[in-house]
py3Dmol code that shows the C-alpha trace and the ligand (Angstrom):
import py3Dmol

protein = """\
ATOM      1  CA  MET A   1      -0.062  -0.049  -0.081  1.00  0.00           C
ATOM      2  CA  THR A   2       1.391   3.374  -0.875  1.00  0.00           C
ATOM      3  CA  GLN A   3       2.219   5.551   1.997  1.00  0.00           C
ATOM      4  CA  GLY A   4       0.232   8.594   2.385  1.00  0.00           C
ATOM      5  CA  ASN A   5      -2.358   7.532  -0.245  1.00  0.00           C
ATOM      6  CA  SER A   6      -5.813   8.900   0.303  1.00  0.00           C
ATOM      7  CA  CYS A   7      -9.075   8.914  -1.414  1.00  0.00           C
ATOM      8  CA  ALA A   8     -11.960  11.565  -1.341  1.00  0.00           C
ATOM      9  CA  VAL A   9     -14.586  10.624   1.424  1.00  0.00           C
ATOM     10  CA  ALA A  10     -18.390  11.460   1.431  1.00  0.00           C
ATOM     11  CA  ARG A  11     -19.802  11.028   4.902  1.00  0.00           C
ATOM     12  CA  SER A  12     -23.558  12.207   3.813  1.00  0.00           C
ATOM     13  CA  VAL A  13     -25.981  11.440   1.121  1.00  0.00           C
ATOM     14  CA  ALA A  14     -25.538  15.124  -0.233  1.00  0.00           C
ATOM     15  CA  ASP A  15     -21.868  14.908  -0.280  1.00  0.00           C
ATOM     16  CA  LEU A  16     -22.116  11.557  -2.256  1.00  0.00           C
ATOM     17  CA  ARG A  17     -24.682  13.045  -4.604  1.00  0.00           C
ATOM     18  CA  ALA A  18     -22.563  16.171  -5.180  1.00  0.00           C
ATOM     19  CA  ARG A  19     -19.608  14.105  -6.215  1.00  0.00           C
ATOM     20  CA  VAL A  20     -21.666  11.734  -8.476  1.00  0.00           C
ATOM     21  CA  ARG A  21     -23.361  14.860  -9.945  1.00  0.00           C
ATOM     22  CA  ASP A  22     -19.998  16.396 -10.930  1.00  0.00           C
ATOM     23  CA  TRP A  23     -18.898  13.103 -12.454  1.00  0.00           C
ATOM     24  CA  ARG A  24     -22.093  12.777 -14.403  1.00  0.00           C
ATOM     25  CA  ALA A  25     -21.770  16.487 -15.672  1.00  0.00           C
ATOM     26  CA  ALA A  26     -18.346  15.526 -17.080  1.00  0.00           C
ATOM     27  CA  GLY A  27     -19.709  12.577 -19.069  1.00  0.00           C
ATOM     28  CA  LEU A  28     -18.294   9.852 -16.674  1.00  0.00           C
ATOM     29  CA  THR A  29     -19.586   6.576 -15.667  1.00  0.00           C
ATOM     30  CA  VAL A  30     -20.039   5.353 -12.095  1.00  0.00           C
ATOM     31  CA  ALA A  31     -19.767   2.035 -10.300  1.00  0.00           C
ATOM     32  CA  LEU A  32     -20.665   1.116  -6.627  1.00  0.00           C
ATOM     33  CA  VAL A  33     -18.930  -1.405  -4.576  1.00  0.00           C
ATOM     34  CA  PRO A  34     -20.929  -1.930  -1.135  1.00  0.00           C
ATOM     35  CA  THR A  35     -19.041  -3.212   1.692  1.00  0.00           C
ATOM     36  CA  MET A  36     -19.107  -3.470   5.434  1.00  0.00           C
ATOM     37  CA  GLY A  37     -15.281  -2.556   5.577  1.00  0.00           C
ATOM     38  CA  ALA A  38     -12.436  -4.619   7.197  1.00  0.00           C
ATOM     39  CA  LEU A  39     -11.324  -4.793   3.568  1.00  0.00           C
ATOM     40  CA  HIS A  40      -9.279  -7.717   2.150  1.00  0.00           C
ATOM     41  CA  ALA A  41      -8.160  -8.959  -1.229  1.00  0.00           C
ATOM     42  CA  GLY A  42     -11.702 -10.240  -1.918  1.00  0.00           C
ATOM     43  CA  HIS A  43     -13.115  -6.701  -1.518  1.00  0.00           C
ATOM     44  CA  MET A  44     -10.201  -5.230  -3.612  1.00  0.00           C
ATOM     45  CA  SER A  45     -11.060  -7.638  -6.596  1.00  0.00           C
ATOM     46  CA  LEU A  46     -14.654  -6.134  -6.571  1.00  0.00           C
ATOM     47  CA  VAL A  47     -12.992  -2.624  -6.713  1.00  0.00           C
ATOM     48  CA  ARG A  48     -10.349  -3.596  -9.470  1.00  0.00           C
ATOM     49  CA  LEU A  49     -13.412  -5.389 -11.433  1.00  0.00           C
ATOM     50  CA  ALA A  50     -15.504  -2.106 -11.039  1.00  0.00           C
ATOM     51  CA  LEU A  51     -12.587  -0.017 -12.517  1.00  0.00           C
ATOM     52  CA  THR A  52     -13.013  -2.153 -15.590  1.00  0.00           C
ATOM     53  CA  LYS A  53     -16.580  -1.297 -16.005  1.00  0.00           C
ATOM     54  CA  ALA A  54     -16.880   2.475 -15.259  1.00  0.00           C
ATOM     55  CA  ASP A  55     -14.836   5.568 -15.049  1.00  0.00           C
ATOM     56  CA  ARG A  56     -15.199   6.268 -11.514  1.00  0.00           C
ATOM     57  CA  VAL A  57     -15.510   3.908  -8.461  1.00  0.00           C
ATOM     58  CA  VAL A  58     -17.322   4.723  -5.306  1.00  0.00           C
ATOM     59  CA  VAL A  59     -16.871   2.085  -2.366  1.00  0.00           C
ATOM     60  CA  SER A  60     -19.135   2.247   0.545  1.00  0.00           C
ATOM     61  CA  VAL A  61     -18.107   1.111   3.983  1.00  0.00           C
ATOM     62  CA  PHE A  62     -20.989   0.735   6.400  1.00  0.00           C
ATOM     63  CA  VAL A  63     -21.688  -1.761   8.934  1.00  0.00           C
ATOM     64  CA  ASN A  64     -25.301  -2.137   8.619  1.00  0.00           C
ATOM     65  CA  PRO A  65     -27.208  -2.705  11.834  1.00  0.00           C
ATOM     66  CA  THR A  66     -30.363  -3.950  10.138  1.00  0.00           C
ATOM     67  CA  GLN A  67     -28.955  -7.050   8.757  1.00  0.00           C
ATOM     68  CA  PHE A  68     -27.525  -8.472  12.254  1.00  0.00           C
ATOM     69  CA  GLY A  69     -29.621 -10.314  14.541  1.00  0.00           C
ATOM     70  CA  PRO A  70     -30.073  -9.395  18.081  1.00  0.00           C
ATOM     71  CA  ASN A  71     -27.417 -12.185  19.158  1.00  0.00           C
ATOM     72  CA  GLU A  72     -25.241 -11.637  16.219  1.00  0.00           C
ATOM     73  CA  ASP A  73     -21.790  -9.868  15.985  1.00  0.00           C
ATOM     74  CA  PHE A  74     -22.937  -6.230  15.039  1.00  0.00           C
ATOM     75  CA  SER A  75     -20.745  -4.433  17.888  1.00  0.00           C
ATOM     76  CA  ALA A  76     -17.851  -6.813  17.442  1.00  0.00           C
ATOM     77  CA  TYR A  77     -17.611  -6.493  13.728  1.00  0.00           C
ATOM     78  CA  PRO A  78     -14.154  -5.032  12.912  1.00  0.00           C
ATOM     79  CA  ARG A  79     -14.051  -1.388  11.988  1.00  0.00           C
ATOM     80  CA  GLN A  80     -11.070   0.300  10.502  1.00  0.00           C
ATOM     81  CA  PRO A  81     -12.167   3.201   8.317  1.00  0.00           C
ATOM     82  CA  GLU A  82      -8.736   4.834   7.768  1.00  0.00           C
ATOM     83  CA  GLN A  83      -6.858   1.647   6.814  1.00  0.00           C
ATOM     84  CA  ASP A  84      -9.934   0.882   4.534  1.00  0.00           C
ATOM     85  CA  SER A  85      -9.803   4.383   2.909  1.00  0.00           C
ATOM     86  CA  ALA A  86      -5.952   4.031   2.132  1.00  0.00           C
ATOM     87  CA  ALA A  87      -6.559   0.566   0.639  1.00  0.00           C
ATOM     88  CA  ILE A  88      -9.273   1.881  -1.626  1.00  0.00           C
ATOM     89  CA  ALA A  89      -7.170   4.624  -2.713  1.00  0.00           C
ATOM     90  CA  ALA A  90      -4.235   2.329  -3.355  1.00  0.00           C
ATOM     91  CA  ALA A  91      -6.459   0.168  -5.539  1.00  0.00           C
ATOM     92  CA  GLY A  92      -7.637   3.140  -7.631  1.00  0.00           C
ATOM     93  CA  GLY A  93     -10.968   3.742  -6.160  1.00  0.00           C
ATOM     94  CA  HIS A  94     -12.115   7.390  -6.383  1.00  0.00           C
ATOM     95  CA  LEU A  95     -14.540   8.038  -3.430  1.00  0.00           C
ATOM     96  CA  VAL A  96     -15.072   6.133  -0.127  1.00  0.00           C
ATOM     97  CA  TYR A  97     -18.619   6.597   1.062  1.00  0.00           C
ATOM     98  CA  LEU A  98     -18.890   6.407   4.984  1.00  0.00           C
ATOM     99  CA  PRO A  99     -22.246   7.291   6.246  1.00  0.00           C
ATOM    100  CA  THR A 100     -23.125   7.243   9.867  1.00  0.00           C
ATOM    101  CA  VAL A 101     -25.917   4.988  10.897  1.00  0.00           C
ATOM    102  CA  GLU A 102     -28.020   8.245  11.678  1.00  0.00           C
ATOM    103  CA  GLU A 103     -27.378   9.301   8.089  1.00  0.00           C
ATOM    104  CA  MET A 104     -28.731   5.996   6.743  1.00  0.00           C
ATOM    105  CA  TYR A 105     -31.474   5.396   9.316  1.00  0.00           C
ATOM    106  CA  PRO A 106     -32.648   8.830  10.098  1.00  0.00           C
ATOM    107  CA  ALA A 107     -35.142   8.905  13.252  1.00  0.00           C
ATOM    108  CA  GLY A 108     -38.370   7.777  12.263  1.00  0.00           C
ATOM    109  CA  ALA A 109     -37.224   5.671   9.199  1.00  0.00           C
ATOM    110  CA  SER A 110     -39.978   2.960   8.789  1.00  0.00           C
ATOM    111  CA  THR A 111     -39.522   1.395   5.297  1.00  0.00           C
ATOM    112  CA  MET A 112     -37.855  -1.820   4.734  1.00  0.00           C
ATOM    113  CA  VAL A 113     -37.454  -3.774   1.420  1.00  0.00           C
ATOM    114  CA  GLU A 114     -38.363  -7.350   1.694  1.00  0.00           C
ATOM    115  CA  VAL A 115     -37.550  -9.771  -1.198  1.00  0.00           C
ATOM    116  CA  SER A 116     -39.609 -12.908  -1.042  1.00  0.00           C
ATOM    117  CA  GLY A 117     -38.565 -16.277  -2.624  1.00  0.00           C
ATOM    118  CA  VAL A 118     -34.785 -16.182  -3.100  1.00  0.00           C
ATOM    119  CA  SER A 119     -34.370 -14.842   0.402  1.00  0.00           C
ATOM    120  CA  SER A 120     -36.104 -18.058   1.831  1.00  0.00           C
ATOM    121  CA  GLY A 121     -33.930 -20.906   2.819  1.00  0.00           C
ATOM    122  CA  LEU A 122     -30.338 -21.105   3.452  1.00  0.00           C
ATOM    123  CA  CYS A 123     -29.180 -18.005   5.246  1.00  0.00           C
ATOM    124  CA  GLY A 124     -32.638 -16.535   5.054  1.00  0.00           C
ATOM    125  CA  ASP A 125     -33.785 -19.262   7.561  1.00  0.00           C
ATOM    126  CA  ALA A 126     -30.753 -19.313   9.543  1.00  0.00           C
ATOM    127  CA  ARG A 127     -30.597 -15.519  10.153  1.00  0.00           C
ATOM    128  CA  PRO A 128     -34.170 -14.346  10.214  1.00  0.00           C
ATOM    129  CA  GLY A 129     -34.377 -10.677   8.910  1.00  0.00           C
ATOM    130  CA  HIS A 130     -30.941 -10.800   7.556  1.00  0.00           C
ATOM    131  CA  PHE A 131     -32.003 -10.229   3.935  1.00  0.00           C
ATOM    132  CA  ARG A 132     -34.644  -7.650   4.652  1.00  0.00           C
ATOM    133  CA  GLY A 133     -31.632  -5.627   6.154  1.00  0.00           C
ATOM    134  CA  VAL A 134     -29.517  -6.255   3.155  1.00  0.00           C
ATOM    135  CA  ALA A 135     -32.100  -5.486   0.581  1.00  0.00           C
ATOM    136  CA  THR A 136     -32.936  -2.354   2.510  1.00  0.00           C
ATOM    137  CA  ILE A 137     -29.548  -0.941   2.709  1.00  0.00           C
ATOM    138  CA  VAL A 138     -28.578  -1.976  -0.833  1.00  0.00           C
ATOM    139  CA  THR A 139     -31.845  -0.295  -2.171  1.00  0.00           C
ATOM    140  CA  LYS A 140     -30.673   2.781  -0.334  1.00  0.00           C
ATOM    141  CA  LEU A 141     -27.209   2.668  -1.533  1.00  0.00           C
ATOM    142  CA  LEU A 142     -28.318   2.212  -5.311  1.00  0.00           C
ATOM    143  CA  LEU A 143     -30.747   5.125  -5.026  1.00  0.00           C
ATOM    144  CA  GLN A 144     -28.334   7.398  -3.232  1.00  0.00           C
ATOM    145  CA  ALA A 145     -25.347   6.918  -5.827  1.00  0.00           C
ATOM    146  CA  LEU A 146     -27.504   6.054  -8.853  1.00  0.00           C
ATOM    147  CA  PRO A 147     -24.540   4.187 -10.306  1.00  0.00           C
ATOM    148  CA  ASP A 148     -24.228   2.713 -13.702  1.00  0.00           C
ATOM    149  CA  VAL A 149     -23.202  -0.656 -12.417  1.00  0.00           C
ATOM    150  CA  ALA A 150     -22.588  -2.175  -8.921  1.00  0.00           C
ATOM    151  CA  VAL A 151     -20.530  -5.036  -8.016  1.00  0.00           C
ATOM    152  CA  PHE A 152     -21.136  -7.782  -5.527  1.00  0.00           C
ATOM    153  CA  GLY A 153     -19.159 -11.051  -4.628  1.00  0.00           C
ATOM    154  CA  GLU A 154     -20.526 -14.591  -5.197  1.00  0.00           C
ATOM    155  CA  LYS A 155     -18.992 -15.396  -1.580  1.00  0.00           C
ATOM    156  CA  ASP A 156     -22.546 -14.251  -0.625  1.00  0.00           C
ATOM    157  CA  PHE A 157     -24.392 -15.814  -3.427  1.00  0.00           C
ATOM    158  CA  GLN A 158     -27.809 -15.801  -2.071  1.00  0.00           C
ATOM    159  CA  GLN A 159     -27.390 -12.017  -1.458  1.00  0.00           C
ATOM    160  CA  LEU A 160     -26.284 -11.547  -4.908  1.00  0.00           C
ATOM    161  CA  MET A 161     -29.520 -13.326  -5.906  1.00  0.00           C
ATOM    162  CA  VAL A 162     -31.631 -11.186  -3.753  1.00  0.00           C
ATOM    163  CA  ILE A 163     -30.053  -8.130  -5.071  1.00  0.00           C
ATOM    164  CA  ARG A 164     -30.451  -9.022  -8.672  1.00  0.00           C
ATOM    165  CA  ARG A 165     -34.161  -9.780  -7.872  1.00  0.00           C
ATOM    166  CA  LEU A 166     -34.873  -6.312  -6.095  1.00  0.00           C
ATOM    167  CA  VAL A 167     -33.135  -4.418  -9.016  1.00  0.00           C
ATOM    168  CA  ARG A 168     -35.412  -6.165 -11.441  1.00  0.00           C
ATOM    169  CA  ASP A 169     -38.672  -5.923  -9.385  1.00  0.00           C
ATOM    170  CA  LEU A 170     -38.048  -2.315  -8.254  1.00  0.00           C
ATOM    171  CA  ASP A 171     -36.969  -1.070 -11.789  1.00  0.00           C
ATOM    172  CA  ILE A 172     -33.822   0.292 -10.250  1.00  0.00           C
ATOM    173  CA  PRO A 173     -31.645   1.233 -13.383  1.00  0.00           C
ATOM    174  CA  VAL A 174     -28.307  -0.336 -12.613  1.00  0.00           C
ATOM    175  CA  GLU A 175     -26.391  -3.470 -13.955  1.00  0.00           C
ATOM    176  CA  ILE A 176     -25.428  -5.746 -11.283  1.00  0.00           C
ATOM    177  CA  ILE A 177     -22.067  -7.722 -11.670  1.00  0.00           C
ATOM    178  CA  GLY A 178     -21.100 -10.775  -9.743  1.00  0.00           C
ATOM    179  CA  ALA A 179     -17.383 -11.269  -8.912  1.00  0.00           C
ATOM    180  CA  PRO A 180     -15.635 -14.648  -8.185  1.00  0.00           C
ATOM    181  CA  ILE A 181     -14.769 -15.659  -4.799  1.00  0.00           C
ATOM    182  CA  VAL A 182     -11.194 -14.857  -3.702  1.00  0.00           C
ATOM    183  CA  ARG A 183      -9.540 -17.438  -1.352  1.00  0.00           C
ATOM    184  CA  GLU A 184      -6.594 -17.808   0.779  1.00  0.00           C
ATOM    185  CA  ALA A 185      -3.635 -20.242  -0.357  1.00  0.00           C
ATOM    186  CA  ASP A 186      -5.362 -23.074   1.420  1.00  0.00           C
ATOM    187  CA  GLY A 187      -8.938 -22.523  -0.165  1.00  0.00           C
ATOM    188  CA  LEU A 188     -10.584 -20.477   2.824  1.00  0.00           C
ATOM    189  CA  ALA A 189     -12.643 -17.932   1.351  1.00  0.00           C
ATOM    190  CA  MET A 190     -11.636 -14.378   2.208  1.00  0.00           C
ATOM    191  CA  SER A 191     -14.049 -12.991   4.921  1.00  0.00           C
ATOM    192  CA  SER A 192     -13.671 -10.013   7.480  1.00  0.00           C
ATOM    193  CA  ARG A 193     -14.926 -12.541  10.074  1.00  0.00           C
ATOM    194  CA  ASN A 194     -11.795 -14.661   9.509  1.00  0.00           C
ATOM    195  CA  ALA A 195     -10.228 -12.422  11.844  1.00  0.00           C
ATOM    196  CA  TYR A 196     -12.272 -13.925  14.560  1.00  0.00           C
ATOM    197  CA  LEU A 197     -10.594 -17.417  14.105  1.00  0.00           C
ATOM    198  CA  SER A 198      -8.081 -18.461  16.686  1.00  0.00           C
ATOM    199  CA  ALA A 199      -4.710 -19.882  15.656  1.00  0.00           C
ATOM    200  CA  GLU A 200      -6.005 -23.500  16.120  1.00  0.00           C
ATOM    201  CA  GLU A 201      -9.144 -22.796  14.211  1.00  0.00           C
ATOM    202  CA  ARG A 202      -7.644 -21.214  11.198  1.00  0.00           C
ATOM    203  CA  PRO A 203      -6.279 -24.382   9.627  1.00  0.00           C
ATOM    204  CA  VAL A 204      -9.680 -26.265  10.457  1.00  0.00           C
ATOM    205  CA  ALA A 205     -11.490 -23.415   8.816  1.00  0.00           C
ATOM    206  CA  ALA A 206      -9.825 -24.404   5.331  1.00  0.00           C
ATOM    207  CA  ARG A 207     -11.481 -27.872   5.540  1.00  0.00           C
ATOM    208  CA  ILE A 208     -14.786 -26.150   4.543  1.00  0.00           C
ATOM    209  CA  HIS A 209     -13.555 -25.621   1.026  1.00  0.00           C
ATOM    210  CA  ALA A 210     -11.854 -28.903   0.652  1.00  0.00           C
ATOM    211  CA  ILE A 211     -15.030 -30.813   1.723  1.00  0.00           C
ATOM    212  CA  LEU A 212     -17.222 -28.650  -0.576  1.00  0.00           C
ATOM    213  CA  THR A 213     -15.007 -29.247  -3.629  1.00  0.00           C
ATOM    214  CA  GLY A 214     -14.676 -33.054  -2.763  1.00  0.00           C
ATOM    215  CA  THR A 215     -18.461 -33.089  -2.332  1.00  0.00           C
ATOM    216  CA  ALA A 216     -19.014 -31.198  -5.723  1.00  0.00           C
ATOM    217  CA  ALA A 217     -16.634 -33.772  -7.648  1.00  0.00           C
ATOM    218  CA  ALA A 218     -18.602 -36.833  -6.016  1.00  0.00           C
ATOM    219  CA  LEU A 219     -21.955 -35.193  -7.154  1.00  0.00           C
ATOM    220  CA  ALA A 220     -20.627 -34.688 -10.699  1.00  0.00           C
ATOM    221  CA  GLN A 221     -19.799 -38.248 -10.740  1.00  0.00           C
ATOM    222  CA  GLY A 222     -23.264 -39.266  -9.718  1.00  0.00           C
ATOM    223  CA  LYS A 223     -23.385 -39.590  -5.991  1.00  0.00           C
ATOM    224  CA  PRO A 224     -26.873 -39.128  -4.657  1.00  0.00           C
ATOM    225  CA  VAL A 225     -27.566 -35.647  -3.586  1.00  0.00           C
ATOM    226  CA  ALA A 226     -28.816 -36.445   0.017  1.00  0.00           C
ATOM    227  CA  ALA A 227     -26.026 -38.637   0.657  1.00  0.00           C
ATOM    228  CA  ALA A 228     -23.380 -36.462  -0.683  1.00  0.00           C
ATOM    229  CA  CYS A 229     -24.721 -33.452   1.532  1.00  0.00           C
ATOM    230  CA  SER A 230     -25.216 -35.447   4.677  1.00  0.00           C
ATOM    231  CA  ASP A 231     -21.729 -37.215   4.210  1.00  0.00           C
ATOM    232  CA  ALA A 232     -20.236 -33.561   3.882  1.00  0.00           C
ATOM    233  CA  ALA A 233     -21.929 -32.242   6.909  1.00  0.00           C
ATOM    234  CA  THR A 234     -20.715 -35.070   8.852  1.00  0.00           C
ATOM    235  CA  ALA A 235     -17.095 -34.532   7.528  1.00  0.00           C
ATOM    236  CA  LEU A 236     -17.231 -30.926   8.724  1.00  0.00           C
ATOM    237  CA  LEU A 237     -18.309 -32.046  12.310  1.00  0.00           C
ATOM    238  CA  ALA A 238     -15.661 -34.552  12.199  1.00  0.00           C
ATOM    239  CA  SER A 239     -13.065 -31.958  11.246  1.00  0.00           C
ATOM    240  CA  GLY A 240     -13.802 -29.916  14.231  1.00  0.00           C
ATOM    241  CA  PHE A 241     -16.777 -27.643  13.320  1.00  0.00           C
ATOM    242  CA  ARG A 242     -19.277 -27.044  16.230  1.00  0.00           C
ATOM    243  CA  SER A 243     -22.463 -26.937  14.091  1.00  0.00           C
ATOM    244  CA  VAL A 244     -23.812 -26.889  10.618  1.00  0.00           C
ATOM    245  CA  ASP A 245     -26.432 -24.411   9.840  1.00  0.00           C
ATOM    246  CA  TYR A 246     -27.058 -25.939   6.390  1.00  0.00           C
ATOM    247  CA  LEU A 247     -25.356 -27.863   3.672  1.00  0.00           C
ATOM    248  CA  GLU A 248     -27.375 -27.957   0.552  1.00  0.00           C
ATOM    249  CA  LEU A 249     -27.575 -28.262  -3.099  1.00  0.00           C
ATOM    250  CA  ARG A 250     -29.598 -25.594  -4.882  1.00  0.00           C
ATOM    251  CA  ASP A 251     -30.329 -24.466  -8.601  1.00  0.00           C
ATOM    252  CA  ALA A 252     -27.741 -21.801  -9.567  1.00  0.00           C
ATOM    253  CA  GLU A 253     -30.298 -19.491 -10.590  1.00  0.00           C
ATOM    254  CA  THR A 254     -33.446 -19.874  -8.936  1.00  0.00           C
ATOM    255  CA  LEU A 255     -31.962 -21.276  -5.634  1.00  0.00           C
ATOM    256  CA  ALA A 256     -34.543 -23.989  -5.498  1.00  0.00           C
ATOM    257  CA  PRO A 257     -33.568 -27.078  -3.767  1.00  0.00           C
ATOM    258  CA  VAL A 258     -31.900 -29.621  -6.007  1.00  0.00           C
ATOM    259  CA  THR A 259     -32.724 -33.296  -5.394  1.00  0.00           C
ATOM    260  CA  GLU A 260     -31.018 -34.517  -8.649  1.00  0.00           C
ATOM    261  CA  LEU A 261     -28.019 -32.982 -10.444  1.00  0.00           C
ATOM    262  CA  THR A 262     -29.376 -32.527 -13.924  1.00  0.00           C
ATOM    263  CA  ARG A 263     -28.272 -28.906 -14.615  1.00  0.00           C
ATOM    264  CA  PRO A 264     -25.785 -26.386 -13.126  1.00  0.00           C
ATOM    265  CA  ALA A 265     -26.091 -26.077  -9.268  1.00  0.00           C
ATOM    266  CA  ARG A 266     -24.484 -24.566  -6.488  1.00  0.00           C
ATOM    267  CA  LEU A 267     -23.441 -26.230  -3.278  1.00  0.00           C
ATOM    268  CA  PHE A 268     -24.042 -24.151  -0.216  1.00  0.00           C
ATOM    269  CA  VAL A 269     -22.637 -24.282   3.382  1.00  0.00           C
ATOM    270  CA  ALA A 270     -22.949 -22.165   6.762  1.00  0.00           C
ATOM    271  CA  ALA A 271     -21.183 -23.766   9.554  1.00  0.00           C
ATOM    272  CA  PHE A 272     -19.799 -22.585  13.000  1.00  0.00           C
ATOM    273  CA  LEU A 273     -16.188 -23.011  13.850  1.00  0.00           C
ATOM    274  CA  GLY A 274     -16.146 -22.166  17.501  1.00  0.00           C
ATOM    275  CA  ARG A 275     -18.050 -18.689  17.633  1.00  0.00           C
ATOM    276  CA  THR A 276     -17.305 -17.925  14.043  1.00  0.00           C
ATOM    277  CA  ARG A 277     -19.953 -18.665  11.399  1.00  0.00           C
ATOM    278  CA  LEU A 278     -18.459 -19.103   8.026  1.00  0.00           C
ATOM    279  CA  ILE A 279     -20.224 -19.557   4.668  1.00  0.00           C
ATOM    280  CA  ASP A 280     -18.997 -20.482   1.432  1.00  0.00           C
ATOM    281  CA  ASN A 281     -20.385 -22.082  -1.892  1.00  0.00           C
ATOM    282  CA  VAL A 282     -19.012 -23.849  -4.883  1.00  0.00           C
ATOM    283  CA  ASP A 283     -20.260 -24.447  -8.457  1.00  0.00           C
ATOM    284  CA  VAL A 284     -21.261 -28.137  -9.220  1.00  0.00           C
ATOM    285  CA  ARG A 285     -22.219 -29.425 -12.603  1.00  0.00           C
ATOM    286  CA  PRO A 286     -23.246 -32.690 -13.818  1.00  0.00           C
ATOM    287  CA  ALA A 287     -20.324 -34.711 -15.439  1.00  0.00           C
ATOM    288  CA  GLY A 288     -19.949 -33.409 -19.137  1.00  0.00           C
ATOM    289  CA  ALA A 289     -21.772 -30.306 -18.774  1.00  0.00           C
TER     290      ALA A 289
END
"""
ligand_1 = """\
23
LIG
P -18.873 -7.572 3.103
O -18.026 -6.471 3.404
O -18.569 -8.809 3.826
O -20.352 -7.121 3.319
O -18.645 -7.818 1.488
C -18.857 -6.760 0.562
C -18.840 -7.342 -0.668
O -17.559 -7.962 -0.800
C -19.908 -8.482 -0.826
O -20.421 -8.310 -2.195
C -19.287 -9.586 -0.922
O -19.837 -10.702 -1.265
C -17.966 -9.515 -1.451
N -16.733 -10.233 -0.915
C -16.496 -10.717 0.511
N -15.604 -11.750 0.766
C -15.237 -11.907 -0.616
C -14.405 -12.808 -1.425
N -13.705 -13.737 -0.555
N -14.273 -13.013 -2.592
C -15.192 -12.125 -3.576
N -16.007 -11.218 -2.984
C -16.038 -11.051 -1.547
"""
view = py3Dmol.view(width=600, height=400)
view.addModel(protein, "pdb")
view.setStyle({"model": 0}, {"cartoon": {"style": "trace"}})
view.addModel(ligand_1, "xyz")
view.setStyle({"model": 1}, {"stick": {}})
view.zoomTo()
view.show()
């Protein structure tokens, strides 16, 4: 990271809109990359992708309270706005949007965005209200910045589907771009929550990807879906995971449950390692597809 690198910062909707208005007046296109900060190489890949899609890139950093459950890690979630701003500047981002909770949810705010269907099952069941919070904040960010494109990671695959659906259903004029999962050398999907893992837990966490890819290969070779998923959950518990929220094969487009692998699918997992909830997903295709 370049020493002293800094990036323009907007802290209010008015600041953000003023910047975007100037860019628009100059005929420039705009990309938005929404994040909750504690940025890592996965987030940076989104910024780099955004730079190839638009002239100016806004990265929002906002730990959104409405997407956390009452017993989740909202207050413990890592916050490092200065480091994040420097990393965004070093990657070539043009503006960091750092709104406060009061700016995003002014007193009396009483409208939420609810996306049915794709929000059900998987994290939707394991984290009630989570996607309502995500859909609401992403709708607000899109309406505040009105970008041409917005980039989201496949790390949160169900979230990406929820956002594609809300943009379509609410006629928000933005192109949603999905970015592949960036992983550590041992396969662990990068995540701000990996910082919660202890030195003992860290190598165990990598098992999640090894087990998913092994299961994807077995499924491609014809292993029955129910047996493959239950064996994978058992393998996670045997590796040291405390509990498995879900381990399921779903249709890659509709997220409908898949009981037989006849078309492209996605294998999803959420599991607790100690106190840390990890999620991951991999592509699964029938052999020859
Ligand atoms: P978060 O800060 O965790 O809310 O993530 C912000 C955006 O970065 C979301 O679109 C995530 O899907 C994406 N993201 C997080 N981790 C990764 C990763 N390892 N690879 C690709 N995208 C990621």
